[in-house]
PDB file of N, CA, C and O in Angstrom:
ATOM      1  N   MET A   1      -7.278-174.181  17.222  1.00  0.00           N
ATOM      2  CA  MET A   1      -6.214-174.796  16.429  1.00  0.00           C
ATOM      3  C   MET A   1      -4.871-174.239  16.904  1.00  0.00           C
ATOM      4  O   MET A   1      -4.689-173.023  16.971  1.00  0.00           O
ATOM      5  N   MET A   2      -3.951-175.112  17.227  1.00  0.00           N
ATOM      6  CA  MET A   2      -2.638-174.707  17.722  1.00  0.00           C
ATOM      7  C   MET A   2      -1.548-175.297  16.832  1.00  0.00           C
ATOM      8  O   MET A   2      -1.633-176.436  16.374  1.00  0.00           O
ATOM      9  N   ARG A   3      -0.523-174.481  16.607  1.00  0.00           N
ATOM     10  CA  ARG A   3       0.625-174.907  15.806  1.00  0.00           C
ATOM     11  C   ARG A   3       1.898-174.727  16.626  1.00  0.00           C
ATOM     12  O   ARG A   3       1.976-173.849  17.484  1.00  0.00           O
ATOM     13  N   ALA A   4       2.887-175.565  16.355  1.00  0.00           N
ATOM     14  CA  ALA A   4       4.181-175.470  17.030  1.00  0.00           C
ATOM     15  C   ALA A   4       5.274-175.272  15.996  1.00  0.00           C
ATOM     16  O   ALA A   4       5.251-175.863  14.916  1.00  0.00           O
ATOM     17  N   THR A   5       6.231-174.429  16.352  1.00  0.00           N
ATOM     18  CA  THR A   5       7.419-174.272  15.518  1.00  0.00           C
ATOM     19  C   THR A   5       8.640-174.302  16.422  1.00  0.00           C
ATOM     20  O   THR A   5       8.581-173.911  17.588  1.00  0.00           O
ATOM     21  N   VAL A   6       9.739-174.772  15.866  1.00  0.00           N
ATOM     22  CA  VAL A   6      11.003-174.820  16.590  1.00  0.00           C
ATOM     23  C   VAL A   6      11.994-173.943  15.839  1.00  0.00           C
ATOM     24  O   VAL A   6      12.209-174.126  14.641  1.00  0.00           O
ATOM     25  N   ASP A   7      12.593-172.997  16.539  1.00  0.00           N
ATOM     26  CA  ASP A   7      13.616-172.134  15.954  1.00  0.00           C
ATOM     27  C   ASP A   7      14.922-172.922  15.908  1.00  0.00           C
ATOM     28  O   ASP A   7      15.565-173.132  16.936  1.00  0.00           O
ATOM     29  N   ALA A   8      15.305-173.348  14.727  1.00  0.00           N
ATOM     30  CA  ALA A   8      16.501-174.191  14.562  1.00  0.00           C
ATOM     31  C   ALA A   8      17.769-173.460  14.988  1.00  0.00           C
ATOM     32  O   ALA A   8      18.742-174.096  15.393  1.00  0.00           O
ATOM     33  N   ASP A   9      17.769-172.132  14.900  1.00  0.00           N
ATOM     34  CA  ASP A   9      18.953-171.373  15.313  1.00  0.00           C
ATOM     35  C   ASP A   9      19.133-171.377  16.830  1.00  0.00           C
ATOM     36  O   ASP A   9      20.254-171.264  17.328  1.00  0.00           O
ATOM     37  N   LEU A  10      18.022-171.506  17.565  1.00  0.00           N
ATOM     38  CA  LEU A  10      18.085-171.526  19.028  1.00  0.00           C
ATOM     39  C   LEU A  10      18.218-172.932  19.595  1.00  0.00           C
ATOM     40  O   LEU A  10      18.837-173.119  20.642  1.00  0.00           O
ATOM     41  N   CYS A  11      17.644-173.924  18.916  1.00  0.00           N
ATOM     42  CA  CYS A  11      17.595-175.292  19.422  1.00  0.00           C
ATOM     43  C   CYS A  11      19.002-175.841  19.656  1.00  0.00           C
ATOM     44  O   CYS A  11      19.879-175.751  18.797  1.00  0.00           O
ATOM     45  N   THR A  12      19.186-176.415  20.852  1.00  0.00           N
ATOM     46  CA  THR A  12      20.488-177.000  21.194  1.00  0.00           C
ATOM     47  C   THR A  12      20.496-178.522  21.049  1.00  0.00           C
ATOM     48  O   THR A  12      21.519-179.165  21.282  1.00  0.00           O
ATOM     49  N   GLY A  13      19.354-179.095  20.664  1.00  0.00           N
ATOM     50  CA  GLY A  13      19.292-180.533  20.454  1.00  0.00           C
ATOM     51  C   GLY A  13      19.276-181.334  21.738  1.00  0.00           C
ATOM     52  O   GLY A  13      19.751-182.470  21.757  1.00  0.00           O
ATOM     53  N   CYS A  14      18.742-180.773  22.815  1.00  0.00           N
ATOM     54  CA  CYS A  14      18.746-181.484  24.098  1.00  0.00           C
ATOM     55  C   CYS A  14      17.732-182.634  24.135  1.00  0.00           C
ATOM     56  O   CYS A  14      17.814-183.503  25.003  1.00  0.00           O
ATOM     57  N   GLU A  15      16.788-182.642  23.207  1.00  0.00           N
ATOM     58  CA  GLU A  15      15.780-183.696  23.054  1.00  0.00           C
ATOM     59  C   GLU A  15      14.707-183.706  24.143  1.00  0.00           C
ATOM     60  O   GLU A  15      13.915-184.645  24.208  1.00  0.00           O
ATOM     61  N   LEU A  16      14.665-182.695  24.989  1.00  0.00           N
ATOM     62  CA  LEU A  16      13.651-182.644  26.040  1.00  0.00           C
ATOM     63  C   LEU A  16      12.244-182.596  25.451  1.00  0.00           C
ATOM     64  O   LEU A  16      11.338-183.254  25.963  1.00  0.00           O
ATOM     65  N   CYS A  17      12.054-181.830  24.390  1.00  0.00           N
ATOM     66  CA  CYS A  17      10.723-181.734  23.775  1.00  0.00           C
ATOM     67  C   CYS A  17      10.296-183.067  23.169  1.00  0.00           C
ATOM     68  O   CYS A  17       9.118-183.421  23.213  1.00  0.00           O
ATOM     69  N   VAL A  18      11.247-183.806  22.606  1.00  0.00           N
ATOM     70  CA  VAL A  18      10.954-185.114  22.016  1.00  0.00           C
ATOM     71  C   VAL A  18      10.530-186.095  23.102  1.00  0.00           C
ATOM     72  O   VAL A  18       9.621-186.901  22.904  1.00  0.00           O
ATOM     73  N   GLU A  19      11.195-186.019  24.246  1.00  0.00           N
ATOM     74  CA  GLU A  19      10.846-186.897  25.367  1.00  0.00           C
ATOM     75  C   GLU A  19       9.494-186.513  25.968  1.00  0.00           C
ATOM     76  O   GLU A  19       8.724-187.381  26.379  1.00  0.00           O
ATOM     77  N   THR A  20       9.206-185.206  26.019  1.00  0.00           N
ATOM     78  CA  THR A  20       7.971-184.711  26.631  1.00  0.00           C
ATOM     79  C   THR A  20       6.769-184.885  25.722  1.00  0.00           C
ATOM     80  O   THR A  20       5.678-185.215  26.188  1.00  0.00           O
ATOM     81  N   CYS A  21       6.957-184.668  24.431  1.00  0.00           N
ATOM     82  CA  CYS A  21       5.832-184.681  23.490  1.00  0.00           C
ATOM     83  C   CYS A  21       6.237-185.320  22.159  1.00  0.00           C
ATOM     84  O   CYS A  21       6.344-184.627  21.148  1.00  0.00           O
ATOM     85  N   PRO A  22       6.462-186.638  22.154  1.00  0.00           N
ATOM     86  CA  PRO A  22       6.906-187.300  20.924  1.00  0.00           C
ATOM     87  C   PRO A  22       5.852-187.303  19.820  1.00  0.00           C
ATOM     88  O   PRO A  22       6.168-187.585  18.664  1.00  0.00           O
ATOM     89  N   GLU A  23       4.595-186.990  20.170  1.00  0.00           N
ATOM     90  CA  GLU A  23       3.545-186.917  19.143  1.00  0.00           C
ATOM     91  C   GLU A  23       3.769-185.731  18.199  1.00  0.00           C
ATOM     92  O   GLU A  23       3.292-185.732  17.064  1.00  0.00           O
ATOM     93  N   ILE A  24       4.491-184.736  18.675  1.00  0.00           N
ATOM     94  CA  ILE A  24       4.666-183.495  17.908  1.00  0.00           C
ATOM     95  C   ILE A  24       6.110-183.268  17.475  1.00  0.00           C
ATOM     96  O   ILE A  24       6.352-182.787  16.367  1.00  0.00           O
ATOM     97  N   PHE A  25       7.070-183.606  18.330  1.00  0.00           N
ATOM     98  CA  PHE A  25       8.469-183.258  18.067  1.00  0.00           C
ATOM     99  C   PHE A  25       9.309-184.491  17.790  1.00  0.00           C
ATOM    100  O   PHE A  25       9.103-185.557  18.369  1.00  0.00           O
ATOM    101  N   GLU A  26      10.270-184.311  16.879  1.00  0.00           N
ATOM    102  CA  GLU A  26      11.266-185.355  16.624  1.00  0.00           C
ATOM    103  C   GLU A  26      12.570-184.673  16.265  1.00  0.00           C
ATOM    104  O   GLU A  26      12.602-183.505  15.877  1.00  0.00           O
ATOM    105  N   MET A  27      13.632-185.425  16.403  1.00  0.00           N
ATOM    106  CA  MET A  27      14.945-184.901  16.048  1.00  0.00           C
ATOM    107  C   MET A  27      15.195-185.114  14.562  1.00  0.00           C
ATOM    108  O   MET A  27      14.916-186.180  14.014  1.00  0.00           O
ATOM    109  N   GLN A  28      15.721-184.086  13.928  1.00  0.00           N
ATOM    110  CA  GLN A  28      16.206-184.195  12.548  1.00  0.00           C
ATOM    111  C   GLN A  28      17.632-183.684  12.582  1.00  0.00           C
ATOM    112  O   GLN A  28      17.880-182.478  12.585  1.00  0.00           O
ATOM    113  N   GLY A  29      18.547-184.608  12.608  1.00  0.00           N
ATOM    114  CA  GLY A  29      19.944-184.235  12.787  1.00  0.00           C
ATOM    115  C   GLY A  29      20.154-183.766  14.214  1.00  0.00           C
ATOM    116  O   GLY A  29      19.820-184.471  15.166  1.00  0.00           O
ATOM    117  N   ASP A  30      20.708-182.577  14.357  1.00  0.00           N
ATOM    118  CA  ASP A  30      21.035-182.041  15.678  1.00  0.00           C
ATOM    119  C   ASP A  30      19.957-181.148  16.270  1.00  0.00           C
ATOM    120  O   ASP A  30      20.131-180.615  17.366  1.00  0.00           O
ATOM    121  N   VAL A  31      18.835-180.973  15.555  1.00  0.00           N
ATOM    122  CA  VAL A  31      17.783-180.076  16.051  1.00  0.00           C
ATOM    123  C   VAL A  31      16.428-180.769  16.043  1.00  0.00           C
ATOM    124  O   VAL A  31      16.195-181.724  15.302  1.00  0.00           O
ATOM    125  N   ALA A  32      15.545-180.257  16.890  1.00  0.00           N
ATOM    126  CA  ALA A  32      14.181-180.772  16.936  1.00  0.00           C
ATOM    127  C   ALA A  32      13.324-180.042  15.910  1.00  0.00           C
ATOM    128  O   ALA A  32      13.589-178.890  15.567  1.00  0.00           O
ATOM    129  N   VAL A  33      12.299-180.725  15.430  1.00  0.00           N
ATOM    130  CA  VAL A  33      11.327-180.119  14.524  1.00  0.00           C
ATOM    131  C   VAL A  33       9.926-180.559  14.951  1.00  0.00           C
ATOM    132  O   VAL A  33       9.742-181.612  15.562  1.00  0.00           O
ATOM    133  N   ALA A  34       8.954-179.726  14.612  1.00  0.00           N
ATOM    134  CA  ALA A  34       7.558-180.104  14.819  1.00  0.00           C
ATOM    135  C   ALA A  34       7.137-180.917  13.601  1.00  0.00           C
ATOM    136  O   ALA A  34       7.375-180.510  12.464  1.00  0.00           O
ATOM    137  N   THR A  35       6.516-182.057  13.840  1.00  0.00           N
ATOM    138  CA  THR A  35       6.212-182.976  12.741  1.00  0.00           C
ATOM    139  C   THR A  35       4.779-182.885  12.233  1.00  0.00           C
ATOM    140  O   THR A  35       4.420-183.566  11.272  1.00  0.00           O
ATOM    141  N   VAL A  36       3.960-182.054  12.863  1.00  0.00           N
ATOM    142  CA  VAL A  36       2.573-181.895  12.427  1.00  0.00           C
ATOM    143  C   VAL A  36       2.276-180.419  12.214  1.00  0.00           C
ATOM    144  O   VAL A  36       2.879-179.560  12.858  1.00  0.00           O
ATOM    145  N   ASP A  37       1.344-180.124  11.307  1.00  0.00           N
ATOM    146  CA  ASP A  37       0.947-178.737  11.078  1.00  0.00           C
ATOM    147  C   ASP A  37       0.059-178.222  12.194  1.00  0.00           C
ATOM    148  O   ASP A  37       0.235-177.105  12.679  1.00  0.00           O
ATOM    149  N   VAL A  38      -0.899-179.050  12.597  1.00  0.00           N
ATOM    150  CA  VAL A  38      -1.833-178.667  13.655  1.00  0.00           C
ATOM    151  C   VAL A  38      -1.721-179.694  14.786  1.00  0.00           C
ATOM    152  O   VAL A  38      -1.795-180.901  14.558  1.00  0.00           O
ATOM    153  N   ILE A  39      -1.541-179.190  16.001  1.00  0.00           N
ATOM    154  CA  ILE A  39      -1.401-180.071  17.153  1.00  0.00           C
ATOM    155  C   ILE A  39      -2.758-180.676  17.496  1.00  0.00           C
ATOM    156  O   ILE A  39      -3.723-179.938  17.693  1.00  0.00           O
ATOM    157  N   PRO A  40      -2.853-182.002  17.571  1.00  0.00           N
ATOM    158  CA  PRO A  40      -4.116-182.635  17.955  1.00  0.00           C
ATOM    159  C   PRO A  40      -4.503-182.234  19.384  1.00  0.00           C
ATOM    160  O   PRO A  40      -3.640-182.002  20.231  1.00  0.00           O
ATOM    161  N   VAL A  41      -5.783-182.159  19.629  1.00  0.00           N
ATOM    162  CA  VAL A  41      -6.287-181.720  20.936  1.00  0.00           C
ATOM    163  C   VAL A  41      -5.675-182.524  22.077  1.00  0.00           C
ATOM    164  O   VAL A  41      -5.349-181.963  23.123  1.00  0.00           O
ATOM    165  N   ASP A  42      -5.516-183.826  21.887  1.00  0.00           N
ATOM    166  CA  ASP A  42      -4.996-184.659  22.966  1.00  0.00           C
ATOM    167  C   ASP A  42      -3.498-184.468  23.213  1.00  0.00           C
ATOM    168  O   ASP A  42      -2.963-185.017  24.175  1.00  0.00           O
ATOM    169  N   ALA A  43      -2.818-183.703  22.365  1.00  0.00           N
ATOM    170  CA  ALA A  43      -1.386-183.454  22.555  1.00  0.00           C
ATOM    171  C   ALA A  43      -1.082-182.015  22.958  1.00  0.00           C
ATOM    172  O   ALA A  43       0.081-181.664  23.153  1.00  0.00           O
ATOM    173  N   VAL A  44      -2.107-181.179  23.084  1.00  0.00           N
ATOM    174  CA  VAL A  44      -1.897-179.761  23.398  1.00  0.00           C
ATOM    175  C   VAL A  44      -1.198-179.584  24.743  1.00  0.00           C
ATOM    176  O   VAL A  44      -0.261-178.793  24.856  1.00  0.00           O
ATOM    177  N   GLU A  45      -1.641-180.304  25.746  1.00  0.00           N
ATOM    178  CA  GLU A  45      -1.051-180.152  27.082  1.00  0.00           C
ATOM    179  C   GLU A  45       0.430-180.517  27.086  1.00  0.00           C
ATOM    180  O   GLU A  45       1.242-179.790  27.658  1.00  0.00           O
ATOM    181  N   SER A  46       0.791-181.634  26.455  1.00  0.00           N
ATOM    182  CA  SER A  46       2.200-182.031  26.439  1.00  0.00           C
ATOM    183  C   SER A  46       3.028-181.102  25.546  1.00  0.00           C
ATOM    184  O   SER A  46       4.213-180.896  25.810  1.00  0.00           O
ATOM    185  N   ALA A  47       2.429-180.541  24.503  1.00  0.00           N
ATOM    186  CA  ALA A  47       3.142-179.571  23.663  1.00  0.00           C
ATOM    187  C   ALA A  47       3.439-178.301  24.458  1.00  0.00           C
ATOM    188  O   ALA A  47       4.527-177.735  24.355  1.00  0.00           O
ATOM    189  N   ARG A  48       2.467-177.863  25.246  1.00  0.00           N
ATOM    190  CA  ARG A  48       2.688-176.687  26.104  1.00  0.00           C
ATOM    191  C   ARG A  48       3.796-176.962  27.116  1.00  0.00           C
ATOM    192  O   ARG A  48       4.645-176.107  27.366  1.00  0.00           O
ATOM    193  N   GLU A  49       3.780-178.150  27.690  1.00  0.00           N
ATOM    194  CA  GLU A  49       4.810-178.523  28.657  1.00  0.00           C
ATOM    195  C   GLU A  49       6.187-178.518  27.997  1.00  0.00           C
ATOM    196  O   GLU A  49       7.157-178.032  28.579  1.00  0.00           O
ATOM    197  N   ALA A  50       6.269-179.057  26.790  1.00  0.00           N
ATOM    198  CA  ALA A  50       7.548-179.081  26.067  1.00  0.00           C
ATOM    199  C   ALA A  50       8.045-177.663  25.803  1.00  0.00           C
ATOM    200  O   ALA A  50       9.233-177.385  25.961  1.00  0.00           O
ATOM    201  N   ALA A  51       7.143-176.763  25.401  1.00  0.00           N
ATOM    202  CA  ALA A  51       7.529-175.378  25.126  1.00  0.00           C
ATOM    203  C   ALA A  51       8.005-174.684  26.403  1.00  0.00           C
ATOM    204  O   ALA A  51       8.997-173.955  26.388  1.00  0.00           O
ATOM    205  N   GLU A  52       7.296-174.916  27.499  1.00  0.00           N
ATOM    206  CA  GLU A  52       7.664-174.284  28.772  1.00  0.00           C
ATOM    207  C   GLU A  52       9.000-174.805  29.295  1.00  0.00           C
ATOM    208  O   GLU A  52       9.763-174.055  29.903  1.00  0.00           O
ATOM    209  N   GLU A  53       9.286-176.078  29.063  1.00  0.00           N
ATOM    210  CA  GLU A  53      10.502-176.690  29.594  1.00  0.00           C
ATOM    211  C   GLU A  53      11.722-176.504  28.701  1.00  0.00           C
ATOM    212  O   GLU A  53      12.841-176.795  29.126  1.00  0.00           O
ATOM    213  N   CYS A  54      11.532-176.029  27.480  1.00  0.00           N
ATOM    214  CA  CYS A  54      12.669-175.839  26.568  1.00  0.00           C
ATOM    215  C   CYS A  54      13.664-174.867  27.204  1.00  0.00           C
ATOM    216  O   CYS A  54      13.321-173.716  27.474  1.00  0.00           O
ATOM    217  N   PRO A  55      14.888-175.323  27.444  1.00  0.00           N
ATOM    218  CA  PRO A  55      15.865-174.474  28.162  1.00  0.00           C
ATOM    219  C   PRO A  55      16.299-173.230  27.394  1.00  0.00           C
ATOM    220  O   PRO A  55      16.801-172.280  27.994  1.00  0.00           O
ATOM    221  N   VAL A  56      16.115-173.225  26.079  1.00  0.00           N
ATOM    222  CA  VAL A  56      16.527-172.067  25.285  1.00  0.00           C
ATOM    223  C   VAL A  56      15.343-171.360  24.634  1.00  0.00           C
ATOM    224  O   VAL A  56      15.521-170.484  23.788  1.00  0.00           O
ATOM    225  N   GLU A  57      14.129-171.749  25.035  1.00  0.00           N
ATOM    226  CA  GLU A  57      12.895-171.132  24.528  1.00  0.00           C
ATOM    227  C   GLU A  57      12.826-171.131  22.999  1.00  0.00           C
ATOM    228  O   GLU A  57      12.459-170.132  22.381  1.00  0.00           O
ATOM    229  N   ALA A  58      13.188-172.277  22.402  1.00  0.00           N
ATOM    230  CA  ALA A  58      13.191-172.410  20.952  1.00  0.00           C
ATOM    231  C   ALA A  58      11.824-172.765  20.365  1.00  0.00           C
ATOM    232  O   ALA A  58      11.626-172.685  19.153  1.00  0.00           O
ATOM    233  N   ILE A  59      10.878-173.161  21.231  1.00  0.00           N
ATOM    234  CA  ILE A  59       9.566-173.614  20.751  1.00  0.00           C
ATOM    235  C   ILE A  59       8.549-172.492  20.886  1.00  0.00           C
ATOM    236  O   ILE A  59       8.416-171.873  21.942  1.00  0.00           O
ATOM    237  N   THR A  60       7.835-172.243  19.797  1.00  0.00           N
ATOM    238  CA  THR A  60       6.757-171.261  19.786  1.00  0.00           C
ATOM    239  C   THR A  60       5.455-171.976  19.509  1.00  0.00           C
ATOM    240  O   THR A  60       5.364-172.770  18.572  1.00  0.00           O
ATOM    241  N   LEU A  61       4.447-171.701  20.319  1.00  0.00           N
ATOM    242  CA  LEU A  61       3.113-172.226  20.094  1.00  0.00           C
ATOM    243  C   LEU A  61       2.208-171.081  19.681  1.00  0.00           C
ATOM    244  O   LEU A  61       2.194-170.030  20.322  1.00  0.00           O
ATOM    245  N   GLU A  62       1.451-171.284  18.607  1.00  0.00           N
ATOM    246  CA  GLU A  62       0.535-170.264  18.121  1.00  0.00           C
ATOM    247  C   GLU A  62      -0.870-170.830  18.085  1.00  0.00           C
ATOM    248  O   GLU A  62      -1.102-171.924  17.570  1.00  0.00           O
ATOM    249  N   GLU A  63      -1.816-170.063  18.645  1.00  0.00           N
ATOM    250  CA  GLU A  63      -3.206-170.505  18.634  1.00  0.00           C
ATOM    251  C   GLU A  63      -3.988-169.718  17.603  1.00  0.00           C
ATOM    252  O   GLU A  63      -5.188-169.940  17.437  1.00  0.00           O
TER     253      GLU A  63
END
């Protein structure tokens, strides 16, 4: 079971995570948020990619 969180204080609103993994991330105002409590198995790879590509390392994945 994997969960994603976005640190709103770090997020710059670049929307890269939303473009990479729209199943998990969406914009709420100027920051991204994770929209699910548990990442579905078929979205784990794209969630990892979004976390790795975040330019400010605002995304945390917990297993």
